[in-house]
C-alpha positions as CSV (number, residue, x, y, z in Angstrom):
1,M,72.1,87.9,69.6
2,S,71.6,90.3,72.5
3,T,74.5,91.5,74.6
4,I,73.2,89.7,77.7
5,K,72.7,86.4,75.8
6,A,76.2,86.8,74.4
7,I,77.7,87.2,77.8
8,R,76.0,84.1,79.2
9,K,76.9,82.0,76.1
10,M,80.5,83.2,76.2
11,A,80.7,82.7,80.0
12,I,79.4,79.1,79.8
13,R,81.9,78.2,77.0
14,G,84.8,80.0,78.7
15,K,85.7,82.0,75.6
16,P,88.3,84.8,76.0
17,A,87.1,88.3,75.8
18,P,88.1,90.6,72.9
19,A,90.3,93.6,73.6
20,P,88.6,96.3,75.7
21,R,86.9,99.0,73.8
22,P,84.9,102.1,74.8
23,V,81.4,101.4,76.0
24,V,78.5,102.2,73.7
25,G,74.8,102.2,74.6
26,H,73.7,103.4,78.0
27,R,76.6,105.9,77.7
28,P,75.9,109.5,79.0
29,R,78.3,112.2,78.1
30,A,79.7,112.4,81.6
31,R,81.6,109.2,81.0
32,R,83.9,111.0,78.6
33,A,85.2,113.2,81.5
34,P,88.8,112.6,82.7
35,M,89.1,109.6,84.9
36,R,85.4,108.8,84.2
37,H,86.1,107.1,80.8
38,V,84.6,103.6,80.6
39,R,86.2,101.0,78.5
40,L,85.3,97.3,78.6
41,A,85.8,94.3,76.3
42,A,82.7,93.1,74.4
43,P,80.3,91.7,75.5
44,F,81.1,93.0,79.0
45,D,80.5,96.5,77.7
46,G,76.8,95.7,77.8
47,L,76.7,95.3,81.5
48,F,75.5,98.8,82.3
49,G,71.8,98.6,82.7
50,P,70.3,100.9,85.2
51,L,70.4,100.3,89.0
52,P,67.2,99.7,90.9
53,P,66.3,102.9,92.8
54,E,66.7,101.3,96.2
55,V,70.3,100.3,95.3
56,A,71.1,103.6,93.7
57,A,70.1,105.4,96.9
58,I,72.8,103.7,99.0
59,P,75.7,106.2,99.7
60,S,78.9,105.0,98.1
61,M,82.4,106.1,97.2
62,M,82.0,104.2,93.9
63,T,80.8,105.9,90.8
64,E,77.4,105.1,89.4
65,H,78.9,103.1,86.5
66,E,81.1,101.0,88.8
67,R,77.9,100.1,90.7
68,R,75.9,99.5,87.5
69,F,78.6,97.1,86.3
70,I,78.8,94.9,89.4
71,F,75.0,94.9,89.7
72,N,74.7,93.6,86.1
73,L,77.6,91.3,86.6
74,A,75.7,89.5,89.4
75,R,72.4,89.6,87.4
76,N,73.6,88.6,83.9
77,Y,77.1,86.9,84.3
78,Y,77.1,85.1,87.6
79,L,76.3,81.4,87.2
80,G,76.9,80.2,90.8
81,E,79.9,78.1,90.0
82,G,81.7,79.8,93.0
83,R,80.9,82.4,95.6
84,I,80.9,86.2,95.3
85,V,83.5,87.8,97.7
86,D,82.8,91.4,98.4
87,A,85.9,92.5,100.3
88,G,85.4,96.1,101.6
89,L,81.7,97.0,101.3
90,F,81.9,100.2,103.5
91,L,78.3,101.3,104.0
92,G,77.1,98.4,101.9
93,A,76.7,99.7,98.4
94,S,78.6,96.9,96.7
95,T,76.9,94.2,98.6
96,C,73.5,95.8,97.7
97,C,74.5,95.8,94.0
98,F,75.5,92.1,94.2
99,G,72.4,91.2,96.2
100,A,69.9,93.0,93.9
101,G,71.7,91.6,90.9
102,L,71.6,88.1,92.3
103,R,67.9,88.4,93.1
104,A,67.2,89.4,89.5
105,N,69.4,86.7,88.1
106,P,67.3,84.1,86.1
107,R,69.4,81.3,87.6
108,S,68.9,82.5,91.2
109,C,66.8,79.5,92.3
110,D,69.5,77.1,91.2
111,I,72.3,79.3,92.6
112,L,70.6,79.5,96.0
113,A,70.0,75.8,96.1
114,H,73.8,75.4,95.8
115,W,74.9,78.4,97.9
116,P,72.3,79.5,100.4
117,R,74.3,82.7,101.1
118,P,76.4,83.2,97.9
119,I,77.8,86.6,98.9
120,V,80.6,86.8,101.4
121,S,80.8,90.4,102.5
122,L,83.9,91.6,104.5
123,E,84.2,94.9,106.3
124,Q,86.4,96.2,109.2
125,G,83.4,98.5,110.1
126,T,85.4,101.1,112.1
127,V,85.2,104.8,111.4
128,N,88.5,106.4,110.3
129,P,89.2,110.1,109.9
130,G,88.8,110.0,106.1
131,M,85.2,108.9,106.4
132,L,83.9,111.8,108.5
133,A,83.5,114.2,105.5
134,F,81.7,111.6,103.5
135,F,79.3,110.9,106.4
136,K,78.6,114.6,106.7
137,R,78.2,115.1,102.9
138,H,75.6,112.2,102.7
139,S,73.9,112.8,106.0
140,V,74.6,109.3,107.3
141,A,76.2,107.8,110.4
142,S,75.7,111.2,112.2
143,G,77.2,111.3,115.6
144,L,79.8,108.6,115.0
145,N,83.4,109.4,116.0
146,V,86.7,108.0,114.8
147,G,87.2,104.4,116.2
148,E,83.5,103.7,116.6
149,S,81.6,101.1,114.6
150,F,79.4,102.0,111.6
151,V,78.2,98.4,111.2
152,P,74.6,99.2,112.2
153,V,74.4,101.6,109.2
154,L,75.7,99.1,106.7
155,E,73.4,96.4,108.2
156,K,70.4,98.7,107.6
157,H,71.5,99.3,104.0
158,I,71.9,95.6,103.1
159,S,68.8,94.4,105.0
160,P,66.7,93.8,101.9
161,W,69.3,91.2,100.7
162,R,70.6,90.1,104.1
163,D,69.4,86.5,103.5
164,L,71.9,86.3,100.6
165,V,74.8,87.6,102.5
166,D,77.4,86.0,104.8
167,L,78.5,89.2,106.5
168,R,81.8,89.1,108.4
169,V,83.0,92.1,110.4
170,G,86.6,92.6,111.5
171,D,90.1,92.4,110.0
172,I,89.9,90.4,106.8
173,R,92.9,88.5,107.8
174,A,90.9,87.0,110.7
175,T,87.5,86.8,109.0
176,G,88.1,86.3,105.3
177,A,88.8,82.6,104.8
178,V,86.8,80.7,102.3
179,S,87.1,77.1,101.1
180,E,84.9,77.3,98.1
181,P,85.7,78.5,94.5
182,V,85.4,82.3,94.0
183,E,83.5,83.4,90.8
184,I,83.4,87.2,91.4
185,L,86.1,88.9,93.6
186,F,85.6,92.6,94.4
187,L,88.6,94.1,96.1
188,D,88.2,97.4,97.9
189,V,90.0,96.5,101.1
190,L,93.7,96.4,100.0
191,K,94.8,99.4,102.1
192,L,98.0,97.7,103.4
193,P,100.5,95.4,101.6
194,A,99.9,92.6,104.1
195,I,96.1,92.7,103.3
196,S,96.9,92.5,99.6
197,E,99.1,89.5,100.2
198,Y,96.4,87.9,102.3
199,A,93.8,88.4,99.6
200,I,96.0,86.9,96.9
201,R,96.9,83.9,99.1
202,Q,93.3,83.3,100.1
203,Y,91.4,84.0,96.9
204,F,93.6,83.7,93.8
205,P,94.0,79.9,94.0
206,R,90.2,79.7,94.2
207,L,89.5,81.6,91.0
208,L,88.0,79.6,88.2
209,P,90.0,79.9,84.9
210,G,87.8,81.2,82.1
211,R,85.2,82.3,84.5
212,S,86.2,84.3,87.6
213,V,86.1,88.1,87.3
214,V,88.3,90.2,89.6
215,V,87.4,93.9,90.2
216,Q,90.5,95.8,91.6
217,Q,88.7,98.9,92.8
218,D,91.9,100.9,93.8
219,Y,93.9,100.0,90.8
220,L,93.8,103.2,88.8
221,I,95.0,105.7,91.4
222,D,98.3,107.2,92.4
223,E,98.6,105.4,95.7
224,L,98.8,101.8,96.9
225,P,101.4,100.7,94.2
226,Y,101.7,97.2,95.6
227,I,98.1,96.5,94.3
228,R,99.3,96.8,90.8
229,T,102.6,95.0,91.5
230,H,100.8,92.0,92.9
231,Q,98.1,91.9,90.1
232,E,100.5,92.4,87.3
233,F,102.8,89.7,88.6
234,F,100.1,87.3,87.6
235,G,99.6,88.9,84.3
236,A,99.9,85.6,82.4
237,H,97.0,84.2,84.5
238,F,94.5,87.0,83.6
239,E,93.0,88.9,80.7
240,F,92.4,92.6,81.1
241,L,88.7,93.4,80.5
242,G,88.8,97.1,81.0
243,E,88.5,100.2,83.2
244,I,85.7,102.0,85.1
245,A,86.6,105.0,87.2
246,S,89.3,103.8,89.5
247,S,88.5,100.1,88.9
248,A,90.4,97.7,86.7
249,I,88.6,94.6,85.7
250,F,90.3,91.2,85.0
251,R,89.2,87.7,84.2
252,C,91.2,84.7,85.3
253,T,92.4,82.6,82.4
254,A,94.8,80.1,84.0
255,P,95.0,78.4,87.5
256,I,97.1,80.1,90.1
257,T,98.9,77.7,92.3
258,Q,100.5,78.1,95.7
259,A,103.9,77.8,94.0
260,D,102.9,80.8,91.8
261,I,102.1,82.8,94.9
262,E,105.3,81.8,96.7
263,A,107.2,83.1,93.7
264,L,105.8,86.5,94.4
265,F,106.1,86.6,98.2
266,S,108.9,84.3,99.2
267,S,111.5,86.9,98.5
268,P,111.5,90.6,97.5
269,L,111.2,91.4,93.8
270,S,114.1,93.0,92.1
271,V,114.0,96.7,91.3
272,D,113.8,96.0,87.6
273,S,110.9,93.6,88.1
274,Q,108.9,96.1,90.2
275,L,109.4,98.9,87.7
276,R,108.5,96.6,84.8
277,L,105.2,95.7,86.5
278,A,104.5,99.3,87.3
279,T,105.0,100.1,83.6
280,A,102.7,97.2,82.6
281,A,100.0,98.6,84.9
282,M,100.4,102.1,83.5
283,R,99.8,100.9,79.9
284,R,96.5,99.3,80.8
285,S,94.6,102.6,80.5
286,L,93.8,104.7,77.5
287,D,92.8,107.7,79.6
288,P,95.8,110.0,79.8
289,Y,94.8,111.3,83.2
290,R,94.7,107.7,84.6
291,R,98.1,107.0,83.0
292,M,99.5,110.1,84.6
293,M,98.2,109.1,88.0
294,L,99.9,105.7,87.6
295,A,103.1,107.4,86.3
296,L,103.1,109.6,89.5
297,S,102.8,106.3,91.5
298,R,105.8,105.1,89.6
299,V,107.7,108.2,90.7
300,R,107.1,107.3,94.3
301,M,108.3,103.8,93.6
302,I,111.5,105.1,91.9
303,H,112.1,107.4,94.8
304,Q,111.9,104.5,97.2
305,L,113.9,102.0,95.2
306,Q,116.5,104.2,93.4
307,G,116.6,107.5,95.2
308,I,115.6,111.1,94.8
309,K,117.9,112.0,91.8
310,V,116.5,109.2,89.6
311,A,112.9,110.1,90.7
312,Q,113.5,113.8,89.9
313,R,114.6,112.9,86.3
314,Y,111.6,110.7,85.8
315,L,109.3,113.3,87.2
316,D,110.8,116.0,84.8
317,A,110.2,113.6,81.9
318,L,106.7,112.8,83.1
319,E,105.8,116.5,83.3
320,R,106.9,117.0,79.7
321,Q,104.9,114.0,78.6
322,Y,101.7,115.1,80.3
323,A,102.1,118.9,79.8
324,R,98.6,119.2,78.4
325,Q,97.0,117.4,81.3
326,I,99.0,119.4,83.8
327,Q,98.1,122.7,82.1
328,E,94.4,121.9,82.0
329,M,94.4,120.3,85.5
330,Q,90.7,119.7,85.5
331,L,90.6,117.5,88.6
332,K,91.6,118.4,92.1
333,R,92.5,114.8,92.7
334,V,95.1,114.9,89.9
335,H,96.4,118.3,91.1
336,N,96.9,117.0,94.7
337,A,98.7,113.9,93.5
338,L,101.1,115.9,91.3
339,R,101.7,118.4,94.2
340,A,102.5,115.6,96.6
341,V,105.0,114.0,94.2
342,R,106.6,117.4,93.5
343,Q,107.1,117.8,97.3
344,L,108.5,114.3,97.6
345,C,111.0,115.1,94.8
346,Q,111.8,118.6,96.2
347,R,110.4,120.3,93.1
348,L,108.3,122.9,94.9
């Protein structure tokens, strides 16, 4: 049985995925590089067919393999039992992946009969200082300044698939409401704890057990620790499918109720609970560089919750544990993360 047929058959029956494993097939050597390692549970590890050229050409902060995965997820996994929520499309690359994948989906006619615009795409659409270098590097959105709208650029990029997309511009907390089930949830918008809380309250109760896939695009980085806290709090409701670049992939396995959500947000979590969830997140990855990045995030959390002395002790132990990675220091991103934490702990 082909990988794609296996995915569709497993998806329809709602079978759990096996433990994640390194991807085989379609695997260039570059994917072995630090923080580029790809590991997904079978048969999801087959969702890496090439992107259409018109999709690959869209500028994106995602890696090629993140884009290939979500394109093939829409093409080969999506059944139309719920909508696709693309929260944080930036210049449109993720929506283009979903749109092109949906267009190539053999069930597209049935899906579109049920959901005329299956993709809900959400974007603030305002230039921030961190985007300017990206615009210059990719020769897009020239002339735009901080605070101005880049929505015309993303509109142009998604235009071939615009008929499939319900595009909503503005703060997700004002534009993101849906009443339908959510079959694929792509989250690249959780830049504030309040937005993460909104997304969980709005979308997690609408996930379909045994079916819905969640892509946490900022999961495997040293910042935004609340993303991992919030996701890992619902660990019993998800299976971990694997890791691609900075993304962690999960599938919902059990219903998430409003009572479950209130248990997270009605009162602050204890220090022990927060640290336990941070440790659970750190153990998700097999890549020592990603684990190190999540360990650095845990240092920040310890500093905030338990003070600088405890954080210094944990940082010292971390540097012994990851001495090889620190000595090699292949990635500027890792170097900058370590330097920032050393400054925080007064180790420079």
